[in-house]
N, C-alpha and C positions, 0 to 999 in steps of 0.2 A: 777857295775863299772861305774864311771862317765866319761864324755868326758875328764876331766882334768887328770884322771889316765891313760887313753889310749892314750892321745895325739892326739885324733881325732879332725879334723877341719871340721865344717859344711860348706856346699857350700854357702848358703846365710842365714844371720841371721838378726834379727831385735832387736834393743835395745830400751827398754822403760825406761824413766827416770822420777822419781818423785822428784821434786826439792823442796828444803827448804833453809832457810837462812844460815845455818851452814853446812849442808851436803846434798848430792844427793844420791839417791838410784836407782840403775839400775838393770834391769832384761833382760836377753837375751832369745829369743825364735827362733826356726827355722821356715821355711816356712810351716811346717805341724802343727805348734802351740805347739810343745814340748818345755818345759822349759829347758834351758841349764845351767843357773846359775844366781847368783846375786852378787852384790858388792855395798858397801857403801864407798863414797869418800868425803873428805872435800871440801868446796867451796873455792878453790884457784887454781892458775895455776898448782901447783903440783898435786892436786886432778884431774883436768881436764886431765892432761897427763896420770895419772894412769888409769883413766876410758877409755881413748882412747887406751892405750896399752892392757888393759884387753879385750876390745871389739875385737881388731884385732887378739888377740891370739885365739879367738874362731872360726874365719873363715872370710869369705868375708862379709862385712857389707852391707846390702841392704839399711837400713835407721835407723835413730834415731828418736824415737817419744818422744818429750820433752814437759812436762807440764810447763806452765808459761814462755814462751820464751820472754815475755815482762817484766817479773819481776824477780823472783828468778832464773829462768833459762836463763836469758839474757847472762850472761858471758859464760856459757857453750855452748850456741847456737853459739855465735860469734867464740868461739874457734873451735868448730867442723866444722863450715862452712869455717873457714880459712884453714882447712885441706882438703877442697874439699869434705867433706862427706855430704850425703843427710840428711837434718834435716826437720822433719815434726812437725808442731805445733799441740799439743793435748789439747783439752779442758778438763774441769773437769769431773771426772767419773760420770756416771749416779747414782743418789741417790738411785734409786730403787735397782740397782745391789749392791750398798754398803749395803743396808738394808738386802738383801738376803744373801750376801756372807761375810759380815764383812768388816773391813777396817784396813789396816796397810800400811806402806810405800812400802813394797815389793809387796803387792797386787795391789796398785795403779800404781807402775811401770810396773808390768805385764799387767795391764789393758791398759796402754798407748801403750805398744808394740802390744797388740792384736787389738787396734783401728787402728793402721797403717796396720796390716796384713789384717784386714777385709775391708779396704778401707774407713772406716768411717772417719778417719783423713787423709786429703790430703793437707791441707793448708801449704804453705811455710811461714816461719817466716820472719819478717823484719830483714834486715841486721844490722841496727842501727849503721852504721859506716860512714855515709855521711852527707850532709848538712841538710837533713830532721831531723836527730837526733839533730843537732844544733838548728834547728827551734823549735823542741819539748821542748828542755831544756829552751829556752827563753820564749816560749809561756806559759809553766807551771808557770814559775816565774812571768811573766807579769799578768797572771790571778789571782794569789794569791795577788799580789800588788793591782790590781783593786778591789778585794773584800775587802781588808783591808782599802783601801782608801774610799770605800763606807761606811764601818762601821764607820770610823772616822768622815765623814761629817754628817752622820745621828745622831751620838752621839753629835756632836758639835751643831747641830740645836736644839736638845732636851735641851741641857744646856742653849742655848740662850733663848728658850721659858720659861724655869723655872728660869731664872736669876732674881736677884733683879730688881725692876721696873726701877730705874735710869739707870742701865747698859743696860737693854733691850731696853729702849727708845733710848739710845745713839747708839746702834748697828743697830736699825731699820732704822736709817737715812742713812746708808751706802748702796749704790746701786752696785750690781754686786757681784757674789759669790767670785771670786778671790780677789777682793779689800777688801771684808769683812774679808776673811781668813788672808790676809797679815796684816791687821790692828790688828787683834786679836793676830797674831804671834808676834807682836811687843809690846804687853802688858808688863808693868813693875808693877806688883801688889804689890811689897814690902812684908813686913811681913804679914803672914796670921792671921789677927786679926778680920776679919769680913767675912760674907758670900760673900760680893762683891769681896774681895781679893781672897778667895778660888775659887770662880767661875772663876775669871780671870786666876788663875794658871791652872785650869783644861782646860779651853778653849784654852789657849796659847799652852799647851801640844798637844791638839788634832789638832790645826791649824798647828803647826810645823810638826806634823806627816803627815798630809794631804799633805803639800807642799813637804815633802821629798818623799812620795810615788808617788805623781804626777810627780815629776822629774824622778823617777825611771821608771814609766810607759812610759813616753815620750822617755827615752833612749832606753828602750826595743823596742818600736815601730820603732824607727829609725834603730836599728840593724835588726829587723825582716824584715822591708821593703827592706833593702839591700840584705838580703839572699834570699828573695822571688823573687825579681827582677832578681837575677841571676839564680834562679831555674826554675821559670815559668813566664817569661816575657810576653808571648802571652796571658796567662790567665788573667793577670792584665788588659788587654785591653778590656775584655768582660764586657758588661753592667751589673752593679749591683754587680759584684764580687770584693770585696775589699781584702785588705791584710790579715785580720784575717780569712776570709772565706777560702782563699787559704791555709793559715797555717793549718787550721783545716783539710782540705782535704789532704794536703801533709802528715800530721801526720797519717792519716788513711791509705794512700797508702804505705808510707814508702819509703826508698831509693832504693828499688828494685821493681818498679811498674809492672814489667813483671809477678810478682806473682798474679796480678789481671787478671784473664783469660778473662773476658768479661765485658761489661758495665752492664750486668745483675748481675754479681758477685759484682760489685761496688755498684749497687743499693741495693742489699741485705745487704751489709755491712753498708749502710747508713739508712737502714730501710724504703726504699721508694718503695719496690716491694710488690704487693699484695700476701697474703698467701692463698693457696687453703683451703677451708673449706667445701668441698662437701661430701655428704653422700647419698647413694641410688640414688633416682631420683632427688635429690636436687644438683644443681651445682652452687656454689657461691664462692666468695673470701672475705676475711676479711682484715681489716686494719692491717698492720704490726706494732707492738709495740716494735719490737726488733731493732737490729742494734745499731750503734753509735749515741746516741741521740744528742751529740754536733754537729756532722756533719749534722744530720737531721735538727736541728734548724738553722744551717748556710744556708742550702738549702732553708728553709722556708723564711728566710730574703731576699735572692736573689729573690725568686719568688714574694714577696710582692713589692720589689723595681721595678722589671720589670713590674708588673701590673699597676704601676703608670705612668711610663714614657717611656717604651720600646714599639715602635709601632708594631713590629712583635708579641710580647706577647699580646698586646691589641687586635690585630686582632684575635689571637687564642682564647682569652677569649670571644670575641663577638661570634665567631663561636660555641664554646662549650656551651655557654649560650643558643643559639638558639636550640642546640641539647637537652636541658633540664638538663644539668649538673649544680649542685650547686656550690657555690664558693669554698667550701672545697674540692669538687671532682676535680675542675679545678686546684686548688693549688697542689693537689697530682699529677696530670698529669704533671704540669709544673716542679715539682721537679724531676720527672723521666727524662724529657728532659734536665734539667740542669745537672743531673748526666751524661747523654750521652755526653754533651759538655765538662764537666770536665774530663771524661774518655779519650776523644780524645786529650785533651791538655796534660794531665799528663801521660797517659799510652800509647796512640797511637798518638803521635804528627804529624804523616804523614797525617792523615785525619782529617781536621778541619772544614769541611762544616757542618753546623747545620741547620736542617730543622724542622719546627713545623708542 
């Protein structure tokens, strides 16, 4: 006889959710690991409400373990957190376990619940409801515009190099990238009856595309700067830390920075903490290749800028060079210090004194 037939309610239960584009599959387990039931709901507000009512009918909810809280599970996570329920972010299931035990949606959902029960999954998801989410939307759009703009200018330069000799000589006389692009954007090639006319048509299209994308990038930069000045004004004053770097770090931290427990946790998210690689009598650490690589690259750029013109950083570099550290090792140390500074500005604004 099942718990549904007896009407029995378990004291504390954990719900694991395997998320998809059109449906979510949830499995409930108790604190002893016994499976209590499963349900599949559509991905819409009605389905979220159905899942919440089903979960509460089983007993007191200890936590929800949700896969993909930043993608397919984002809507469900926001709904559950709005109800005051404890939501835990669960990473993808172990591939070795999938190979041994097989895979389906129900097993994945049960695995998510057991990850929470075992303490393997402990991360709180981003709330995705504040100004950082606005920054993320604009930053993603800006990045795609920058990439498209780069493709347009590279293609335009290729067409100029391969253009008929007369047209190429004419364009070679123009100084300045923007002036050249504006000139090309004003071309009037007329009917396409020659290779010169066809080249002008193609160039004009690429030049106008570049101008449009450039205007879009500038508009996004303006909007991002306003949002970041309101969100992290003190960090903008730090040497070498620009708007896009702060945007990248805010996207990593989220609207609820309290979920980052320590500066070491933030360093791990950025991939700037060493990884233990000891065995037997050998005690060593290896370079961390994980974490958010965009955030890691942003920290690298800050370190390089400070190594050029920031006196405290230059003094630190001289000191560590005397200790026998290589340039790459010094940069890795600097990135760790920069993470500490960013953590204190974004996650612990009450303590802002930075020491090298």
